[in-house]
C-alpha positions as CSV (number, residue, x, y, z in Angstrom):
1,M,-31.9,75.9,13.5
2,T,-28.6,75.1,11.9
3,N,-29.1,78.0,9.5
4,N,-28.8,80.7,12.0
5,P,-25.6,82.6,11.4
6,I,-23.6,84.1,14.2
7,T,-23.6,87.8,13.0
8,K,-20.5,88.4,15.1
9,T,-18.4,86.2,13.0
10,T,-19.6,87.6,9.7
11,S,-20.0,91.4,10.0
12,T,-16.3,92.2,9.7
13,L,-15.4,89.9,7.0
14,A,-13.8,91.7,4.0
15,K,-15.1,88.9,1.5
16,P,-17.1,85.9,1.6
17,L,-15.5,82.6,2.2
18,Q,-15.8,79.9,-0.5
19,G,-16.7,76.3,-0.2
20,H,-18.8,75.0,2.8
21,V,-18.9,77.6,5.4
22,F,-19.7,76.8,9.2
23,H,-20.4,79.6,11.5
24,C,-19.2,78.5,14.9
25,V,-19.1,79.7,18.4
26,D,-15.9,78.5,20.6
27,A,-15.8,77.9,24.2
28,H,-14.4,75.5,26.8
29,T,-16.1,73.5,29.5
30,C,-13.8,73.3,32.6
31,G,-10.7,73.5,30.2
32,N,-11.9,71.1,27.3
33,P,-12.9,72.6,24.2
34,V,-16.4,72.8,22.6
35,R,-17.1,74.2,18.9
36,L,-20.8,74.8,18.5
37,V,-21.8,74.8,14.9
38,A,-24.5,77.5,14.9
39,G,-24.9,77.6,11.2
40,G,-24.0,75.5,8.1
41,G,-24.6,71.9,9.6
42,P,-26.1,69.4,7.3
43,A,-29.8,68.4,6.9
44,L,-30.1,64.9,8.3
45,T,-32.8,62.3,7.9
46,G,-34.0,60.1,10.8
47,A,-36.8,59.8,13.4
48,N,-34.4,60.5,16.1
49,M,-30.9,61.6,16.9
50,S,-29.6,58.0,16.8
51,E,-30.7,57.6,13.3
52,K,-29.5,61.0,12.3
53,R,-26.0,60.1,13.8
54,Q,-25.9,57.2,11.4
55,H,-26.7,59.4,8.4
56,F,-24.2,61.8,9.5
57,L,-21.5,59.1,9.9
58,K,-22.4,57.7,6.4
59,E,-22.4,60.9,4.5
60,Y,-21.1,63.8,6.3
61,D,-18.2,62.7,8.5
62,W,-16.0,64.9,6.4
63,I,-17.4,67.8,8.3
64,R,-16.4,66.3,11.6
65,K,-12.8,65.8,10.4
66,G,-12.7,69.1,8.8
67,L,-13.8,71.1,12.0
68,M,-12.2,68.8,14.5
69,F,-8.8,67.7,13.0
70,E,-5.8,69.9,12.2
71,P,-5.5,72.4,10.6
72,R,-8.9,74.0,11.8
73,G,-9.0,71.9,15.0
74,H,-6.6,70.0,17.2
75,D,-6.0,66.8,19.1
76,M,-8.4,67.7,21.9
77,M,-11.0,69.5,19.9
78,S,-14.7,68.5,20.2
79,G,-18.0,70.0,19.1
80,S,-21.5,69.9,18.3
81,I,-24.3,70.7,16.0
82,L,-27.8,71.8,16.8
83,Y,-31.0,70.4,15.3
84,P,-34.8,71.0,16.0
85,P,-36.3,68.3,18.5
86,H,-38.3,65.4,17.2
87,D,-40.7,65.6,20.1
88,P,-42.5,68.9,20.2
89,K,-42.3,68.6,24.1
90,N,-38.4,69.0,23.7
91,D,-36.2,71.9,23.1
92,V,-33.5,71.0,21.1
93,A,-31.6,68.1,19.4
94,V,-27.7,67.8,19.5
95,L,-25.3,65.9,17.4
96,F,-21.8,65.5,19.1
97,I,-18.7,65.5,17.0
98,E,-15.0,65.3,18.1
99,T,-11.7,63.8,17.2
100,S,-12.6,60.4,18.4
101,G,-15.9,60.3,16.4
102,C,-19.6,61.2,16.4
103,L,-20.5,60.4,20.0
104,P,-23.8,59.0,21.4
105,M,-23.5,61.5,24.2
106,C,-21.0,64.1,25.5
107,G,-21.3,65.6,29.1
108,H,-18.8,68.4,28.7
109,G,-20.0,69.0,25.3
110,T,-23.6,69.3,26.6
111,I,-22.4,71.9,29.2
112,G,-20.6,73.9,26.8
113,T,-23.3,73.7,24.0
114,I,-26.1,74.6,26.4
115,T,-24.1,77.6,27.7
116,M,-23.4,78.9,24.2
117,A,-26.7,78.3,22.8
118,V,-28.6,80.0,25.6
119,E,-26.1,83.0,25.9
120,E,-26.3,83.4,22.0
121,G,-30.1,83.2,21.8
122,L,-29.9,79.8,19.7
123,I,-32.3,78.1,22.1
124,V,-35.2,79.6,23.6
125,P,-36.4,77.1,26.1
126,K,-40.2,76.5,26.8
127,T,-39.4,76.8,30.5
128,P,-36.8,79.4,31.4
129,G,-33.8,77.6,33.1
130,V,-34.9,74.1,31.9
131,I,-33.9,72.4,28.8
132,R,-35.1,69.0,27.4
133,M,-32.3,67.9,25.0
134,E,-32.3,64.9,22.6
135,A,-29.0,63.2,22.2
136,P,-28.1,60.1,20.1
137,A,-28.0,58.1,23.5
138,G,-31.4,59.4,24.5
139,L,-33.2,62.2,26.3
140,V,-31.1,64.4,28.8
141,L,-32.8,66.8,31.1
142,I,-31.0,70.1,31.9
143,E,-31.2,72.9,34.4
144,Y,-29.0,75.9,33.9
145,R,-28.4,79.1,36.3
146,Q,-28.3,82.2,34.5
147,E,-27.2,85.7,35.8
148,G,-27.9,88.4,33.3
149,S,-26.5,87.3,29.9
150,K,-24.2,84.9,31.4
151,V,-25.0,81.0,32.0
152,K,-23.1,80.5,35.3
153,S,-23.5,76.7,35.6
154,V,-25.3,73.8,33.8
155,K,-26.7,70.7,35.4
156,L,-27.5,67.8,33.1
157,T,-29.5,64.7,34.2
158,N,-28.0,62.0,31.9
159,I,-29.3,58.8,30.4
160,P,-29.1,55.7,32.5
161,A,-25.5,54.5,33.4
162,Y,-24.5,51.0,34.4
163,L,-21.6,48.8,35.1
164,A,-21.2,46.6,32.0
165,A,-18.4,44.2,33.2
166,T,-16.1,43.9,35.9
167,E,-12.5,42.5,36.6
168,L,-11.6,41.9,33.3
169,T,-7.9,41.5,32.4
170,V,-5.8,43.1,29.6
171,E,-2.0,43.3,29.1
172,C,-0.7,46.9,29.1
173,P,2.8,47.8,27.5
174,D,5.2,48.5,30.1
175,L,2.9,47.9,33.2
176,G,2.0,44.4,32.6
177,E,-1.6,42.8,33.4
178,L,-4.3,45.3,34.4
179,V,-7.6,44.7,35.9
180,I,-10.3,46.8,34.5
181,D,-14.1,47.5,34.9
182,V,-16.0,48.6,31.8
183,S,-18.8,51.0,32.5
184,Y,-21.3,52.9,30.3
185,G,-22.2,56.6,30.8
186,G,-23.1,57.6,27.4
187,N,-20.0,56.0,26.0
188,F,-18.2,52.7,27.1
189,Y,-15.3,53.4,29.4
190,A,-12.6,51.0,30.7
191,I,-11.8,52.2,34.1
192,V,-8.3,51.5,35.4
193,D,-8.4,51.7,39.2
194,V,-5.2,52.0,41.3
195,Q,-3.7,48.5,41.6
196,Q,-0.5,46.5,41.8
197,N,0.7,47.3,38.3
198,F,-0.8,50.9,38.2
199,K,0.2,53.4,41.1
200,G,-2.2,56.1,39.9
201,L,-2.4,58.8,37.1
202,E,-0.2,61.1,39.1
203,H,2.8,58.8,39.0
204,Y,3.0,58.8,35.1
205,A,3.5,61.5,32.4
206,A,0.5,62.4,30.3
207,D,2.3,61.2,27.1
208,K,2.8,57.7,28.6
209,L,-1.0,57.5,29.6
210,I,-1.9,58.4,26.0
211,A,0.4,55.7,24.6
212,W,-0.7,53.1,26.8
213,A,-4.5,54.0,26.6
214,R,-4.3,53.8,22.9
215,E,-3.0,50.2,22.9
216,L,-5.2,49.1,25.7
217,R,-8.4,50.1,23.8
218,K,-7.2,48.1,20.9
219,R,-6.6,44.9,23.1
220,I,-9.9,45.5,25.1
221,N,-12.1,45.6,22.0
222,A,-10.1,42.7,20.2
223,K,-10.7,40.6,23.6
224,Y,-14.2,41.8,24.6
225,E,-17.4,42.8,23.2
226,F,-19.7,45.8,24.5
227,V,-23.0,46.6,23.1
228,H,-25.7,48.8,24.4
229,P,-28.8,46.7,25.2
230,E,-31.2,49.1,23.5
231,D,-29.2,50.6,20.7
232,P,-26.7,48.2,18.9
233,T,-25.1,51.3,17.2
234,I,-23.5,52.1,20.6
235,N,-20.8,49.6,20.9
236,G,-17.2,49.2,21.6
237,C,-15.0,50.6,24.3
238,S,-14.1,54.1,23.1
239,H,-12.4,55.8,26.4
240,I,-9.9,54.7,28.9
241,L,-10.3,56.2,32.3
242,W,-7.3,56.4,34.5
243,T,-7.6,57.0,38.2
244,G,-5.4,58.6,40.9
245,T,-5.2,60.6,44.0
246,V,-7.1,64.0,44.3
247,L,-5.5,67.3,44.1
248,D,-8.1,69.1,46.5
249,K,-8.9,66.9,49.5
250,T,-12.5,68.1,49.4
251,S,-12.9,66.1,46.1
252,T,-14.1,62.5,45.7
253,A,-12.1,61.2,42.9
254,R,-9.7,62.1,40.1
255,N,-9.4,60.9,36.6
256,A,-7.7,61.3,33.2
257,V,-9.8,60.2,30.4
258,F,-8.3,59.2,27.1
259,Y,-10.3,59.7,24.0
260,G,-9.5,60.0,20.2
261,D,-6.1,59.1,19.3
262,K,-4.0,61.6,21.4
263,A,-6.4,63.4,23.9
264,I,-7.0,63.4,27.6
265,D,-9.8,65.4,28.6
266,R,-9.0,68.5,30.3
267,S,-12.5,68.5,31.9
268,P,-13.5,65.8,34.4
269,C,-15.5,64.1,31.4
270,G,-19.3,64.1,31.9
271,T,-20.0,60.7,30.5
272,G,-16.9,59.2,32.2
273,T,-18.0,60.8,35.5
274,S,-21.4,59.1,34.8
275,A,-19.8,55.8,34.1
276,R,-17.6,55.9,37.3
277,M,-20.5,56.7,39.5
278,A,-22.3,53.7,38.1
279,Q,-19.2,51.6,38.9
280,W,-19.1,53.1,42.4
281,Y,-22.9,52.6,42.9
282,T,-22.7,48.9,41.9
283,K,-19.8,48.1,44.0
284,G,-21.5,49.9,47.1
285,K,-19.1,52.9,47.2
286,L,-21.8,55.5,46.4
287,K,-25.5,55.8,47.1
288,K,-28.3,57.9,46.0
289,G,-28.0,61.6,46.8
290,D,-24.3,61.4,47.8
291,E,-22.2,64.2,46.1
292,F,-19.5,62.9,43.8
293,I,-16.7,65.6,43.2
294,H,-14.8,64.4,40.2
295,E,-11.4,66.2,39.3
296,S,-9.8,66.2,35.9
297,I,-6.1,65.9,35.2
298,I,-5.9,69.7,35.6
299,G,-7.9,70.0,38.7
300,S,-11.1,71.4,37.3
301,K,-14.2,69.7,38.8
302,F,-17.8,68.5,37.9
303,I,-20.3,67.8,40.7
304,G,-22.2,64.5,40.3
305,R,-25.2,62.9,42.1
306,I,-27.3,59.9,41.6
307,E,-30.7,61.1,40.9
308,E,-32.5,58.0,40.3
309,E,-31.8,54.2,40.9
310,I,-32.9,51.7,38.2
311,P,-32.9,48.2,39.7
312,N,-33.6,46.3,36.3
313,A,-32.2,48.5,33.6
314,F,-33.2,47.7,30.0
315,G,-34.8,44.5,31.3
316,S,-31.3,43.0,31.5
317,G,-31.2,42.5,35.3
318,K,-28.4,44.8,35.7
319,P,-28.7,47.8,38.1
320,A,-28.2,51.2,36.7
321,I,-28.5,54.9,37.8
322,R,-29.5,58.0,36.3
323,P,-26.7,60.4,37.2
324,S,-26.5,64.2,37.2
325,I,-23.4,66.3,36.4
326,E,-22.9,70.1,36.9
327,G,-20.2,72.3,35.5
328,W,-19.5,75.4,33.8
329,A,-18.3,76.7,30.5
330,K,-17.0,80.0,28.9
331,I,-17.3,81.4,25.5
332,Y,-13.8,82.6,24.1
333,G,-14.4,83.1,20.4
334,Y,-16.5,83.2,17.2
335,N,-15.6,81.6,13.9
336,S,-16.5,81.5,10.3
337,I,-14.6,78.3,9.1
338,S,-14.6,77.4,5.4
339,I,-14.0,73.7,4.2
340,D,-13.2,73.8,0.3
341,P,-11.7,70.9,-1.2
342,Q,-11.5,72.4,-4.5
343,D,-8.9,75.0,-3.0
344,D,-7.3,73.4,0.0
345,P,-5.7,69.9,0.0
346,Y,-6.1,69.7,3.9
347,A,-9.8,70.8,3.7
348,H,-10.9,67.4,5.4
349,G,-8.3,67.5,8.1
350,F,-5.4,65.4,9.1
351,Q,-3.8,63.9,12.3
352,V,-0.1,63.4,13.0
353,L,0.2,60.4,15.2
């Protein structure tokens, strides 16, 4: 599956590129980028995507850095690589890459990946309109709505999400002590609700939220430990979710999700929305079937719902939910990208902090 070149990217090249060449489709999901590696991805070993994620991190993380970091990417860049499914009942397996790492699951990345893969014919699902996708975090069930050649929306039913810890305290530069919840929706999120020392994301500049979040994440991980009960390779708080007042009164909630070292998600963040829905559910603020319209920092929206209640998730005694997230994505370009360390000193990328 990773060897299918995108002919639109290669037909007009004057000469072949040198080094490792990746044929990519570029899109954005509700404002946040997704770069799908349709050709050139590495062969990985493992019985499932969790094991293949570990293989990628061990031997091929230079691909992630080369495609996501500058000069080929940027601070907000994220992407994915397609693989054949391990279970013949499923349609595709996906590895998620971005500036923050090789993620167990990515919601906006799923919406973008499925949109691109269906429109470009890289996935031919066994059942039209339905895709069974293997992610490192587990099986994700997907429905998409297509009109002609265009995918208009993608709805994913995510892996189980749960509230991992509540009312933890951490010191934040400038703001002082904050009380946070940590919730899992495919990644671990520290959720900063409006409180005495935090008025809401709308009261602060984005660069302040980024700088604070970077330090908060360090302090949270130094003070607390978070490990998924079924997969110990999924551990640590990787994202900070700042909350605030909605822009559209018909929306349920608004967030600004920090990831990587300098990024705020321009989409409402799929795994972040899942984590926040799990938090609200556990605290009695959201029930099965309720519509949860989540806004991003730029006002784009995902529609979330609780599809299933799981009273004793992972045998841990913790309640969990299986959330669904619906959104849209748009293709905007095609890329053949070369990574050639023999010729380019910045082949494996860099970041300026």
